[in-house]
N, C-alpha and C positions, 0 to 999 in steps of 0.2 A: 497429522504428521507435523513435526517441528523441525525447523532449520535454524542455523545460526546466520544472522544477518549483520553485516558490517556496513555502516554508512560512512563513507569517506567524506571528510569536510575540507573545504578550501584552505582552512587555516592549518592543515596538517594533522588535525586531531581525528579520532574515529569515535563512532558510537556503535557499540557492540551489544547485540541482544539476541535472545532466542525468540523466534516468532512462529506462530501457527502458520501452516502453509497449505494453500489449496490451489488446484489447477482450474483455470477457466477454459473449459473445452468447448463452450458455446459462446455466441455473441452477447448473451445477457447473463448477468450474475445477480442473484438476489440473496441478501443476507438477513436472516432473522436475527434480531439484536441479542437474543439470549444464547445463541449457539457458538459464538466466536469471542475469544479473548483477544485483546490488543497487546502487542502489535500483531498484525495479520498480513502475511505476504501472499499476493495473488500472482501466480505465474501464468501468463496467457499462452495457451497451447493451440488455439484454433488459428486458422490461416487468414481470417478476416482482417480488415484494416482497423476496425474499432471494436471496443467492448463497452457495453452499457452496464454500469454498476447501479443497481437499485439499492440505495442506502436509506430508504424511507423510514424504516424502523430501527436503524442502526444507532449506536451510541455516538456521541460527539467525538470527532476525530479529525486528523489531518490526512489527506490522501496524497501521498508522494508518488510521482510517476517517473519511471525510468525507461529509456528506450532499449532497443535490442542490444546496443553496445553497453548497456547498464549505466549510462550517464543520465543524470537528473534532467528531466524535461519540464517539470512544473509541479505545482501543488494546488490543492483545493481544500478549503476549510469546510467541514460538514458539521454545523452546530446550530443550536437554537431554532430548530424547526418545530413549529407548533402543530400544524396539520398539513395534510397533503403529501404528494410524492416529492422525493428528492433523488434525482438520478444524475450521474456523471457519465459522459461519453468520453472514452480515452483511447488514444492510439498507442499507449504504453504497452510494453511486453512484460514489465515487472511493476506491480503496484503494491505499495506498502502503506497500510492503514495504521497510523500511530495515535496513541492517546494524547489528549490535551492536558496540560501544556506540553509542547514538544520539548524533549530533553536536550535539544541543541538548537542553535539559531538556524532557522529555515534558510536564510540567505547564504549560509555556508555550505549547504548540501551540494555535493558534487557527483558522487558515484556510489553504487551499491555492489557489495560482494555477498554471495550466498554460498554457504557451506553446509554439508551434513553435520549434524551434532554428533560428536564423538562420545561414545559411552565410556 
């Protein structure tokens, strides 16, 4: 499923994109690198405090994290991994995986809005 994602920036600008969307219904999410295109939105649906994202075989990306209020809480770069596991534990309710290079300044990220795509 795809949704329209709008990232509000502190400078008043917005970044609008269509993103693939999946729900995290368990505490751990694994992403085979060939299954998902970026940007990818993960909506956390379980009641636990944290979600473990296994990005071991995933393409290089930036993991943007947003709280329940949809405000930006932090980011992690996922790149240049040669071997081994790469996992991120997050308390975010909305997680947006973006391709590199990021199309907007990371430090300007403020809030996310999610809308259904209108046909």
